[in-house]
N, C-alpha and C positions, 0 to 999 in steps of 0.2 A: 281716081275713080275706084281703084281696087280697095283703097283704105276706106272710102265712103261706104262701099258695100259691106265691108267687115264691121264698120261702126253700126250700120243699120241692123245687121244680123245680130250683133251683140245686144243692141237695144231691144230688139224684139224678144230675144231669149230672156233677158232680164224682166221684161214686162210679163211674159208668160209665167215665169217663176213667181213673180209677185202676185199675179192673179190666182195661181194655184194655191199660193200660201193663204190668200184671203178665202178661197173656196174650201180648201182642205188643209188647214194649218197643221193638223195632227200628222198627216203623211209627211210633209216637209220637215217638221220637227223630228219625227222618228228617223228619217233619213240622215239628218244632221247628227243626231245622237249616235246612231249606229256607226256612221263613218268616223265620228270623233273617237269612239271607243276603239275602233280598228286602228286608227292612226296612233293613238296614245299607247296602245298595248303592243303593236307590231312594228310600226315604222319608226316612231319617234325615239324609243330607247336605243335602238341600234345606230341609226343615222346620226343622232345628236352627239352621242359619245364619240363616234368615228370622226365627226367634223371637228370637235374640240381637240382630240388627240392629234389629228393631222395638222391643225393650225399650230399647236405647240411644237410639234416636231419640225415644222418648217421654220418657225420663229427661232428655234434653238439650233438651227444650222445643220440638220440631218443631211439635207441635199448637198450642201457645200462640203461637209466632212467626208461623206462617202465618195463624192465626185473627185475630191482631191486625193483621197486614199487609193481609189481604184483607177485614177487617172482617166476617167471617162465621165461624161455628163449623164447622170442617172435620172434626170428629171422625167424623161418620157417613160422610163421603166417604172419609176415611182408612181406616176399617174396610172399606168396600166395595172400595176399590182394592187394599189390601194383601192382603185375603182372596182377591181375584180372581187375583192373580199367584202366590200361595203354595199355594192349595188347602186342602181340608178336612182336619182339623177346626181349622185355624189361626184361623179367624174367631172362634171362641169364646174362644181364648186372647187375642187382641187386644182383644176387648170387655172381658174381665175385667181386663186390664192397664190399659185406659183408665178403667174404673170404679174400680179400686183407687187410681188416681192422682188421682181426682176430676175428670177431664176430661169425663166424661159422667155423667148421673144415672141412676137405676134405670129410669126410664121409657124413656130413650134406649137403654139396654142391652137391655131386653126387646124393644124394637122392632128393634134392630140384629141380634139373634140370628136374626131371621126371614129376613134377606137376605144373610147372611155365609157361606152354604154354596156353595162353588165347587170344581170339580175343578181340579187343576193343569193349565194349558193344555198343557204339555209331555206330560202323560199322555194327553190326548185326541188331540193332533196326532201323538203318537209311538206309544204302545202301542195305543190304540184304532184309530188309522189302520192299523196293521199287521193288525188283525182285519178291518176294513172294506175295505181296499184301495181306498179312495175318499176322496181328500183333501178334495174339495168337500163330501161327505156328513159327514165329520168336522168340518169348519168349521161346517156347518149345525147339527150337534149341539151344538157348543160355544157358538155364538151363541144358540141357543135357551135354554140355561141362563143365559147372561149377561143376556140381555134380560129373562127372567122374574124374575131377582133384581133387576134395575134397576127393573122395574115395582113390585115389592114395596118397594124403597128409596124410590120416589116416594110411594106411597100410605101409607107409615108415617111420613111426615115429622111431626115434632113441631109442635104448634099454638102452643107457647110461643115466645117470642123467643129469639134466639141468646144463648148465655152469654158472659160476658166473663171473661178469664183474667188473672191476675196472675202474671207470670213469676217463678219462684224459682230461684236458682242450684242446679244439681245437685251431688251429692256428687262426690268424685274419680272419675276415669275407672276406676281400678283397682277401686274399690268397686262402681261401676255395672256393670262387666264381670263381676265375680264374681257379683253378684246376678243378672245376665241369664243367665249360664251355669247357675247353680243353678236358677233358675225354669224355664228351658227344658229342662234335664235331667229335672226332675220331671215335666213335661208329656210329654216324649218317652217316659219310662219308662211312664207311664200309658197312652199310645197303644200302645206295644209290647205291654204286658201284655194289654190288652183285645183287641187285634187277634189276638194269638197264641191267646188263649182261644177266640174264635169261629172262627178258622181251623181249630183242632183239631176243634171240633164239626162244622164243615162237612165236613172231610176224613173223619171217622169215619162220618158219615151217608152220604156218597157212596161210601164203600168197602164198608160192610156192609149198606146198604139198597138193594136192587135197585129201580129206578124207571125211568119213561119219560124221554126227553130233556128234556121240558118241566119235569117235576118236578125233575130234576137242575139245570136252569138256575135255577128259582125258589128251590130250597134254597140253592144256591151264592150267589146274589145276595142272599138274605135275611140270611145270616150274614156273608159276607165279600164286600165290593164288588168287589175286584180279581179274586177267583176267579169271581164271578158274571159279570163282564165277559168274561173269557177263556172261560167255559163257553158263551157264545153262538156259538162257532165251529161248533157242531153245527147251527145254524140255516142253512138254505140261502139264504133270501131276504135280501138285503143290507139292504133298508129295514127289514124286521121285526127283523133283528139289531141295527141301529142304534137302533130304537125301544126294544128291550129294554135296551140299554146306557144309553140316555137315562133310562129309568125307574129303573134301579139307581143311576145317578149323581145324578140330580135328587132322589130321595127319600133316598138313603143307606141303607146296610145297618144291621143291629143293631149292628155294630161302631162305625160312625160315631156313631149315636145314643147309645151307651153312653159313647163318648169325650167327646162334647159334654156329656152329663149329668155325667160325672166332673169335667170342667174347670170347669163353672159351679156345682158343688155348694157349698152354704153361702155363696153370694154374693148371694142375693136374686133372681138372674136365673132365670126360670121355664123349665123344659124344655118345658112345653106350648106356649110361644111358638115354640120351635124346631120342634116338631112341626107347628104350624099353618103355619109358613113353608114347611116341606117339602111339606105337602099342597097348599098354594096354588101353590108353585113347580113341583110335579109337574104340576098341571093346566095351568098357563100354558106350561111348557116343551113339553109334548106338543102343545098347540094351535099354538104358534109353529113347532115342528119340522114338523108336518104342512103348515102353510102354506108354509114354505120349500121343502119337498120337492115340493109341487104347483106351485110357481111355474115 
């Protein structure tokens, strides 16, 4: 029954977009072009390169080498670190890569999906700081998210002992590179398609439905994180503006949740664990942010 309602809602949404395209094609085309430019100039260059490099590092045995050298399994720390510097939804991609490679088990994958949700630091210290006009406040926002995820990282530590790895020689570099490009391209196309879909919904609602500034901010942030962040410009109080941005980033929009769900689909990794992580991360990040602001 639940799936039936989801299917009907999706069908109605698609019909509405189709009708609006027939009525006002220029508006829909402009939205697609605007978002495509944003995706190609901001998200694609960073994420695509990170995906390829991460794939190559995994294929060439970085995890096995460091785990053997340090005598501890660094898989979870690798996920935490690489997700932290590359931004969402890359964490889900790295977890799936390590799981498919046999470097983590399904239990570790399901726990790791809880703490791998990070904004790109350049986005927070760049774009978000342009909205807040307060570098220290932007740092506090970023640290709140980092610390909350680190707490989740610590409390979800496996009780079992560290795994041991047997290093196996990788395929040729050309094969690994082609495979990395292919895998990364598929994920980037998935991210682009889902992001564009929810961006269109958000743009249609904000254009045709008259609402208060608060509803406008909530709708924007619910469907598209980037648009939600920039919509907070209508908030006069800088601390409240930062808190709204923190909520959007820490929990993630429907776009991010759908992207993660699409990446982990048919892998055995449960979306509900990502949702639990976001709810816990949201609570922790708000508490940490308020403490940092009051200090």
